N, C-alpha and C positions, 0 to 999 in steps of 0.2 A: 205390752209391745216394745217399749225402750229397753226393758230388762232382757228381753229375749234377744234383741239385736246386741246387746252389749255381751251376752252369753255365746252368741254365735261369732262374735269378733274374736273371743279367745282362740277357739281352734282355727280361725281364719289367720290370725296372726302367727300361730305356731306352724301352719301349713306354708305360710309365706316364708317363715324363717328357715324351715328345713329346705324349700326349694332353693333359697338363697345359698344354703350351705352346701347342698348338693352341687349346685352350679359352680360355687368357688372350688370345690374338690375336684370337679371335671376340668375346670379351668386350669388348675394348676397341674393336673395330671399329664394331658396333652398325648400326642401320637407317640407310638413306640419309636426308639431311637436304635440305630445300627451300631455295632462295636466299631468304633473309629479306629482301634489300634490296629485293625486288619487292612486298613487302607494306607499303611505307611510304607513306601517302597524302599527296598534295599536290595543290594545285588545279592546274588546267588548264594554265596557262603564267604565266610572270612578266610582269605587264602593263606595258605601255610606259609611261613616265612623262614628264611634261613639266613646264616650270615652272609653279609655284602660279598659278592664275587663278581669278577670282570670277565668279558668274552676277550679273546685274542683281537688286537687292533691292528690290522695290517694296512688300513687305509690311512690312519692318522688324520681322520677327515675333521676331527674338532679339536685342535690342540689345547691342552690343559684339561681336556675330560677323557673318560674311559666309556667303553661300551658296556652296557649292562643287559641289553636285550635286542633281538634282531628278529626281522621277518624277510620274507622276499622282497618287499617294498621298502621297509624302513629300518633305520638302526636307531637305538636309544642311547644317549650318551649322558654321562653324570659327573658333576665337579664335587669331589669329595670336600672341599674347603668351604664353598659357597651354597651347596645344595642345589645350584642351578642345573637344568637339564637342557638338551638340545636333541632334536630330531633330524636325522639325515634321511631326506628322500632320496633313495638310492637309484630311482628312475630318472631324476633330473640332476643330481648332485647338489641341490639346495639344501642348506642347514638352517633351521628355524629354532631360535634359542628362546628360552624362557625369561632371560634378562639380556639386555644389550650387551655386546661384547666390549664396547668401548665406554661404558657408562662412567667410569672414573674421569674420563676427560671430558664429560659433558660441560660446556662453558656455561649453561644456564642454570642446571640443577644444583639446589643448595645441598649441604651435607644431608639433611633429612631426606630430600628427594632422592639422593643417590642411594640411601638405605632403602627406599620403596621401590626403585629400579631393580635393586638387587634381591627383592623378596619375592617368594613364591605365593604367599599367604599374608593377608593382612585380616587383623581381628579387630572389630569396633565394638565396645562393650559399654556398659553403664554400671555405676556403682549404686549404693542403696539410696542416695538423694538424686539420682538421675544424671549425673554428670557424665559426660561422654569422654571416652579414652580410647586410644588407638595403639596397638602394638602391630609392628612388622615383623615378620619372621627372621629376617636378617638381624636387625638391631637387637631384638628381644629374644633371639634363640640362637641363631647361628654364631654371632659375635661372641656369645658366652659359652659355646660349645654344648648348648642344651639340646641336641637333637640325637637321633638314632636312625641309621639306614639299614634296611635289610633287603635281601633279595626275594621276590615273589616270582610265581610263575610269569615269565616273559616280561618281567618288569622290576620295579623296586618299590619299597614303602618306606616313606619318612615320617618319622614321629617327632614334632616339634614340641617343646615345652617353652612357651612364650611367657617371659615375665623374668623380674629380678629375682633370682634363688637366693639372694644373700640377705640375711635378715637386718644388717645394718645396726644402728643405734637402738632400734625397738628390741634387739635382743638383750638389751641390759636393763635391769630393773631402774625405774624412774627414782623409786625410793626403797631403802633397804634399812632394817634396824642395825644400829652399830654392832650388836652382839652376833647377828647371822653374818654380817659383813666379815668380822674377823674369825668367825668359826667356819664358815663355808667356803671362804675365797682366800682371804689373806694367810690363813694357816696352810694353804695347800699350794702355794706358788713360790717361786724363787725371789731373791731379793730385787732383781731388776723389775719383776711384774709388780711387786709390792709398791715399789716407787711410782710406777704409772698410774696404779689404781688409787693411791693415796691422793694424787692430784685429780683424779677424775670425780672423786665423791667428797663432800663437805657436809657437816652437820647443819640441819635446818635451823632456822632461828627460832621456830616454835617449840622445837624438841631436840635438845643437842643429842639425844640418844637414836635419833633417826637420821641417816644420811640421805643426801639429795644429789642426784646426777647433775654435773656441771655441764650442760649441753653447749654452751658457747666454746668450751674446751674440747670436750669429747667429740664434737662434729668434725673436727680437723681430720682429715683422711688418715694421715700416719699415727695420730693419737687414738683414734677409733680402732685402727688395725691392732695396735698394742693392746689396749684395754679388751677388745674381744678375745684375742689370743690369751690373755692372762685368764678371763672367766673360762675359756676352754680348757686351759691347763688345770684350772680348780675343779673341773668336772661340773660346771653349772649347767643344769638342764632346764628344759622347758617347763617342768613341773616346779623346779625351784623359782622360775620367773613368775610363774601363774601365783605361787603362794605369796612372793614379796609384793607384787603388785595389789593382790587383794588385801593383805595385811594392812597396807598403807593406803586404802581407798583408791588405788588406780583402777582395779578391776581388770579381769581378763589375764590371759597370758601373752604370748608373742602375737602381735597384730598380724592379721592376715594381709597379705599383699595380693594384687591381682597376678594370677597365673592361670595359663590355659593350655591344654594339651591338644594338639590338633594333628591328625594323622592326613596324609596325602598318599595315594597310590597312582602310580604311573604304570600302564601296561599298553603293549603294542598288541594290537588285533588286526591282522592282514595289513590293510594300507591306511590304518587310523592309529591315532595315540588316544587312548582312554583315560580320563583323569578323573579319580573318584576321591571324595572326602566322605568317609563314614561318620556322619554327623552324630550316631548313636554312641561313637567311641571318643566325642569330644568330653574334655573334663574341664571344670571351673572352680576357682577358688570360691568358697562360700563368701556371699556378700557382692559378688560381681557376675553380671549376667551378660554373655555375648548378644549382641544386636544382630550384626550381620557379619558375613565372612566374604571377602574379595579374594578371588582365586585366579592366579596367573595373570596379573594385571598388565603385565608387559610381554607377554607371550608374542612372539613374532612380530615385535613393535617395529615400525619403520623409521629410519633416521631422517635427517633434513634434505638429504639430496634424493630420497626415494620419489619415484613416479608411480601413482595408482590411485587407490581409494580404499576406504573402509566401508563395508556394507552394514547397513543397519536395518533391521526389520519393521521400521516404522510406517504403519499403514501397508501400502502395496509394496514398499521398499525405498530406500533411500540410499544415496552414496555422499560420503564425506571425502572430498579430495584431499590427498595427503598434503600437508603443508599449505593448506588453502589461505594462511594469512589472517583468519577471521578469529583474531585473540580477544576480541571484545564479545564475541558470541558466547552464550552459555554453553558449558559442557552438555553433550547429548546424554540424557539419561532416562530410560522408560523401563517401567515393569512390564513384565511378559504378561499377556492377557489383561492389560489394562490395569488401573488403579482397583485397590480392594474398596469397595462400597461400605465394608465394616469400619467405618471411620466416624468418630462422633463429632467432628468438627463440621459446621455447616459451611464453610467457606468453599468455594469451588477452587480447584486445583487448575493446572494448566489445561486447556482445551486442547485435545490431541486425538489423533488416530490410535487405535488399539495395536499392541503388538500382537499379531495373530499367530506367528510361527516362531519358535525358540531357537533361532539361529542367527549367527552374525558371521562377518568374515573380514578379510584384509587381502587386498591385491597390492604388491610391490614388484613393478617390473614386469617380468615374464613368469611370476610365481605367485601363487595365492594359497590361502587355507580358509577352510570353512568349520565353524564349530556349532555344534548341535547340542543343546542342554537336553540329556536324555533323562535325567532324574533330578526332581527338584525344580523344574522350571516355572511351577506356579508361584514359588516364592523368590524368584530370580528377577534381577534387573540387569539391563545391558547398558554399558556405560561406554563412550567413545569420546577422545580428545585429540586435537591436532597437536603437533610439535611447535615448540617455540613459546609456550605459555609458561608452564612449570619445569619443562625439561625439553630435550631437544626431539623426543620421539613421540610419534603418531601411535596411539594404542587403543584397543578396544577389548572388553572383557566383561565377565559376569560376576555379580555378587549375589549372595543368598541371605535373605532375611529369615533368621533362625527363630525369632520370636515375633509376636504381635506387638505393635506399638501405638500408643496413643496418648494424647494429651489431656491432662486433668487441670480445670480452672479452679484456683483456690481463691475465694473471695477474702480480703484482708481489710474489709470496712473502709475507712478512709484512704488507706494506702492502695486501694485498687485491686487489681486482680492479677495473679501470678499463675503462670502456665508452667507445669511440670510435667516431664515425660515419663510415662509408665511403659513397662515392658511385661508381658506374661510372665509368670513364674515357669510354666512349662516351655520347652522348646522342642523345635522339630528334630526328630532323631532318625529320620530316614536317610539314604545315601544322596549324596550331591554328586552328579556325574555329568561331564562334558566330552564329547567325541570331536576329536580335531581330524580333519581329512585334508589332503595336500593336493594342489593342482598345479599345472605348469603349461606352458606354451598356449595354444589357442584356447584351451580349457580354463586357463586361469583369468576369468572374467565373472562377472556376477550371473551371466548366463549359464557358465559353466557350474558355478555353485548351485544354481537353481536345478539344473539337470541332475547333479549328484545327489541332492537332497530328495528330489522326486523319485529317483531310482531306488534310494534307500527306503522310502516310505512304500513304494511298490513291492520291493523284496521282502519287507516285513509284513506285507498285506493289509497295510493301512490305506493305500490306494489301490484301485483296481482299475485297469483300462476300460474306457467307457465304450459300450456297445449300443450306440444311438444311431438312428437313422431319421431322415426327414427334416423337417425345418427347425431353426433355432427356436429355443422356447421364448415366450413373451411372458414376464413375470408381471402380475397385476395384483396388488394387495386391495382387498375391497373392505372398506370400512362398514361394519354392520351397525351395532347399537353404541351409543355413548350415554354416559350419565350426565345430567344437566340439573343445575339447581332451578327448582320451580317452587311456586307457592299455591296453597289453597286456602282462601279466606285469611289471607295474611300469614299463614303458616307456612314456613319454608320445608321442603323436602327434596329428597334426591330422586328425580324422575329420569326416565329412559327416553332417548330420542332415537328413532330408527333412521339411520343415514342411507342404508341400502338394504332392503329385505332380499330374501332369497329369490324371490321372483324377479326384482330388480337386477340383482346379480346375474341372473340368466340373460336378463335383456343386454347387459353390458357384454356377455360372452357371444350373444348373437351378433351383436354390432360389430364386434372384433372379427367374427368369422364372416360377416358380410364384406369386410375390407380385406379379406385374404389371409386373416391370422387365425390359424387353427390351433397351433400347439400353445394353448393359453394355460399357464401355470398360476391358478387364482388361489392367492391365500386369504381366506375368510376371517378377518378381524372382528372380534367384539361380538361373537355370535352366541355366548353361553354364559349363564351365571352372573347376569348383570351387564354385560356389555364389555367393551375394551378394558376396563379397569374391573376385571371379574374377580369374584371371590376365589378362595384356594379350591382348584376343582377336585375336591373328595367327592362330589356329586357332579353331574354333567347336565344342566338343565337348559335346553335352548331358550333363548329371549322369544317369548311368544309373538312380540310384535313383527319379529322377522320371518317366521314361518315354522314349519314343523319338522320332524325327523324324516318324514317321507319326502318333502320338498327338498331338504337338503340333500338327500340321497339321490334324487333325481336330478339335481344340479351336478352332482359328482358324475353320475352316469353320463350326463350330456358332454361334459368336458372331457371325459375319457373318450367318449365317440369321435371327438374333434381331434384327439391326439394329445390333449392336454391332461389336466387333473384338477382336483379341488383339495386344498390343503387347510382344513378348519385349525384355527391357531389357538395355542394355549401356552400362558406364561406359569412356569412351575417353581421358579425359585424366588420370585418376588410375589408377597402376599398384598394384593393390590386394594383388596377391600376386606374389612374384617366381618367376621361372621363366627357363630358358635363353633364350627368345626375347628377353628384355629384357636389354640391357647397361647397367647403371647408369653405367658410367663415361662412355659416350657418348650414351645415350638420356635419361637423367635430366636434368631442368633443374638450374640451378647457382644457389646463392646468391650475392649480391654477394660474400661472403666466399670464393667459390670451392669452397664445399662442395656435395656432391651434395644435392639438395632431397628429403631423406627426412623424413617427417612422420608424426605420431602424432595420434590422436583426443584432443580435448578431454575433460578429466575434469572433470565439473561439481562435484565435490566439492572439487578442487584449483585449479580455475580456471586450469588450464594443461595441456599435453600430457601423455600418461601412456603410456609405451611398453608397459605391460601391456595396454593395450587394442588392441594391434595397431599395425601400420605400414604406410605407402604411400608410394609415390614420386610425384613430380609429372613427368609426361612432359613432355620439351622439345617446345614447340609445332613447332619445325622438324621433329619426327619424326611429328608427328600424321597428315599426309596418308599416309605410308607404312603405318601401322598401320590407318587407316580403311580403305584398299584392301584389306589382309588380311581385316580383319573383314568387308567386303562380299563378298569371294570365298567364305569359309566360310559366311556367312549365307544366301547365295543358295540353298544347297543344301537349305534347309528349305522353300523355296517359300512364304514368307509375305510379303505385299505391305504390311507394316506394320512399325514398330520404335519402341522407346523409347529415346531417349538421355539417359542419366542425368545427364550433367554438360556437354554440349557447348553447351547454351545457358543454363546456370546459372551457370558459374564460368569466370574467364579468369586466368591467371597469366602471369608473364614468365620468361624464362630469361637469366641473367646470365652464362652462359659467355663467357669473356673474347674468344674468337676468333669468336663467333657469338651476339651479344646480341639477344635477342628481346624487345622491350619489349611491354607488354600491349597497346598499341594494334596492334602488328604481329600479336601472338596472336590478338586479337579478329579481325582480316581473315583470318587462317588458319583459324580456327574457322568462320567465316562461310563460307568457301569449302568447307568439308568439310560444312557443313549442306546447302548447295546441291547438292553432290554426292549425298549421301544422300537428300534430297528428290526428285531427279530419277530415282534408282533405285526408291524404294519409294513407294507410292501414299499413305500415311498415316503422318505422323510426329508422335510425341509427344514433347514435351520437358518438362523440369521448370524452374521458375524463371521464365523467359521474358525474358532480357535482350533489349534493342531490336534488337540485330544478328540475333537468332535468329527474329525474328517473321515474316520474308518466308518461311520455309521450315517453319514449325510449322501443323500442322493441329489438334493438341489440346495444352493446356499445363496441367499439374498443378502443385501447390505455388505458384500465383501468390500475391503478397502479399494478405493480406485485412486487414491493420493496419499501423499505423506501429510505429516502435521506441518510442514513448511517452516520447521525450526531454522533459525538463522544459520547454524553450522553445517546444515545439510544442503549440498551443492545441486543435487539432482534427484529426480523421482523416476524410478523404474518399476515395472510390473512384475516383480520377483515373485509375489503371491501368486499371481495369475500363470506364471511359467511353471510353478510346482503344480497347480491344479488341473490345467487346461488338458483335456483328453481323459481326465478320471471323473470329475465331477462338475456338472454344469451350474454356472453362477450368474448372478447379476448384481450390479452395484447398488447403491441407495436410491429411492425413488426421485426421478428425474423432475417431476412436478413439484417436489419440495426442496430442491436444491437452490442454493443462492444464485448459481448460474442459470437463468432461464432461457439462454440461447441453445435451442436444441442441436444446432450444428456442432457446437463445441462438444456436447455430449456424444453425437454420433463420432466424431473423430476419437474420443476416448475409448468408447466402446469398440471401435474398429482396433485401436492399437492394443487393448487390453483383452480381445477376445470375448468379451462379456455380452450377455443378452440384455435387452432392455427392460427396466423396472419402473413401474409406476405404482402410485397410491391414489385410488379413485374411490368416489362415492356418487350415489344418485342424486341425494339431495345437495343442495348448495352448501359450500364449506362456511357461509355465514351463520348457519346453524350452530358452528362451534365457536362462536365470538363469546367471550366472557366465560369460557369453560378452560380447563386445565389443557384442552386439546387445540387450542388456538394456533399452535404452531403448524398445524395442517392447514395452511391458509388458501390452498389451491387445489382442490380435491374433485370438483364436479366433473365427471368424466367427459360431458359433451364439450367442454373447453378445451379438451386434449386429444380426443380420440383420432381425429384426422391427422393431425401433426405426429401423432404417435405412430399411426399406420404408415406414413411415409418414411419414417425413421427405421421403421421394422422392416420394410421393403428393401431398402437399400442394405441394411446390415444383414438380413437374411440371405440375400443374393451372394454376399461376399463370404459369409462365415458359416452357413448351413453345412456345406461339405467338409468343413474343418472340425467339427465337433467332437471327432474321435481322435484327432491328431494332436500331438504335444508341440508346445511351443519350444523350439531348440535354440533360438537366439533372438536377441533384441538389440539392434544396433542403432545408435543415434549418429547419423550421418553429419549432421549439423545442428544448431541450435534450431527447435520447430520441426525438424524433418527425422522420422525415425522409419525404420524397417523391422518388421517381425517375422522371422522365418519359421515355417512348420516343418514338421517332420516328413510332409510328403513332397517337400520341395517348394510349396507356395509361399510367396511373400506377400505381406499386406504393407504397403508404403502409405504413410499418413504425413501430410503437410499441415502444420498448423499456422503458416506464415501466410503473409497478405500476398506473396507472389508465386507463380508456378515454379516448380523445380524439377530437375531431371537427375535422376539416381540409377546408375548402372544402365543407362538407356532408356529408363522408364520415367515418363513424364507424369507429374502429380500436380493437379491444378491447385490454385490458392485454396487454402481452407478446405481440403478434400483429401480423399484417399483413393487408392486404386490397388486392384490385385495384380500381381505379377509372380515372377518366379519360374523355376523349372518345369512345374506342372501345369502352367498357364500358356 
């Protein structure tokens, strides 16, 4: 009997080993990936260029510059000596310059700062050991005459070579044999050159037949010039240098110095200036990698006497007053679409609202300009600073991160830890493009900027006029199932807690309807594949404790009959729970350090990630299309023509896998393509956050920004985001019951000002069930605690805003601190008073901490 057991154990072991091997093979194979190369955006074609030519200049509008292109609205001027450009707005007569006209007389700027003021592009790079260097186009290209300007269709192209092209002392051999020195050099030069050469080299102590360069003598500028001229006279080549260095143990030839070629194109298109940097045509010296490029840092910069503001797209939108004197405040700088989560540091960066729209602008007096980043926005950052700190000018501009960057910790034993900065070998090669538009008079405001941007999105088909009737939406997230640590006979396991079943969600809908709320837009969270932190949705299996497919479909039909809808929710970019469908080795994104992108939620107490709060993976964007297709196949079986996408329009991250780098810009395009696919399949798509690339595919948006990050340098918060969206997409802010501000009156006023629908997150069970879980931030979710207060808030808001759902917000006016007016396209105005005293504006009385409706149509 024992022998038989041993005999059976052999094939059992072989079978187990075979299963393990097969599992390993499957785990490393993973899902199919898309061809990332086709997701790199570039302009239509490389425009044909010709020798630089100028137009007749009858206006002489920009002294010192000559016109190179013109449209009915604009004229483009160029300075041949400095490569600065200027745009004349022929409609208003205003001239916008790429560099300040009087920069040389700036009393604050240092010589280096003046070089930056005169530059059109700045290149930041790292060498092989991670040292950061900076080249400005004026100091490292223009001043040396290392640029070329050509004419292109309705514009110009400037090719900058940034770097010191002179070889210097490194063009001379460090050591050279006496025989070669006499044969190759001395024998071929005149007597004057021979004298300079004999003083430049002397026999080494170890070997008199080998000569060594006397650097302390040769480094003198005049001496160096003479010696270099002598070597050139002798016909000494780079091959000779390499031979002599190698023969004498120096190694290599002429040392490479950092040098970069960058092309900028300026074109006029109607009433816009389009600036493009074809990143695919950037050239780099071997051993030096461009980190990021800063483009037109001082375009339209405002001087110390200017009145106005810079518009920054922080959250809903913010204004930095020109010359506000906040010299101790940090410079404003934010990445478009938020920070990249593909970052191996566990430390939390600044807590801030995301930049949802890739736009920025500046108003100076009665004139303004708006910039839209059209290509490359997902790798862009927007920076703004006031005058009086480094120089006298207020400026705002975009920069572009061409490579992924991360830090690697090197442990040095007793010497501690050293951090070095790593850049990816690959860099982004698509085009970087910004469109500048110009406004004047009454349009030269942030309201005018929002209107211009909205109209441009509508003209491009990215926004469409809303055709909605009836009541304002009431957005409610309903928490379905969550995972919770449990134990059985002392053995811990991950169990499922049903916070709101489908039947209970129907009760919430009924309670809302009984209180007069019918247009209920219910987002059902945690309904499948293990709950809120669900597995990758390659299959879609409803949590059994919540209900069935039939009951879920019945809930959707009930909400539709009320005038609302059900939006079952799915996260598609974050793998919140591991399973055999997901193969981390091939399906997860990678950090620059080549580690798999395994992340943890941030612990607010520690201000860093905490593994005890759970883990999640970042899915490689290259694998996203495969899993979206899988999700759609499983979701179609539920027969619901609406869906909520938790992260697809909210977050975007890169994948720095060495053999398949997916930059954030590529990832953005992949996400947009998947949104288009989902929008085409389902009639009603709800997203969160609302990044610009997702807007064409969204029917509803929640968690839109309702404030700024309150950076010290920002002076005022404005509803720029809402002015762009209102009348095209319906939206709500973050859940009111989870906000730090628990006074619903304050939320009522903000919703009235921003034209937003109310949004709550509720559960049927008490939120005490979430204690000691990763979801304890949902501290107040039981719907019975909130429903009456929510109904009162909705009734007031619906009465004021229901008839304005299809109207656009034309103007936002701050009459005084705490008192604002919002004007709609039909003539209606919403007056909001945040102060503690009644106020009267244009004959309309607004009670303390209240709002009222007025205007031409009321």
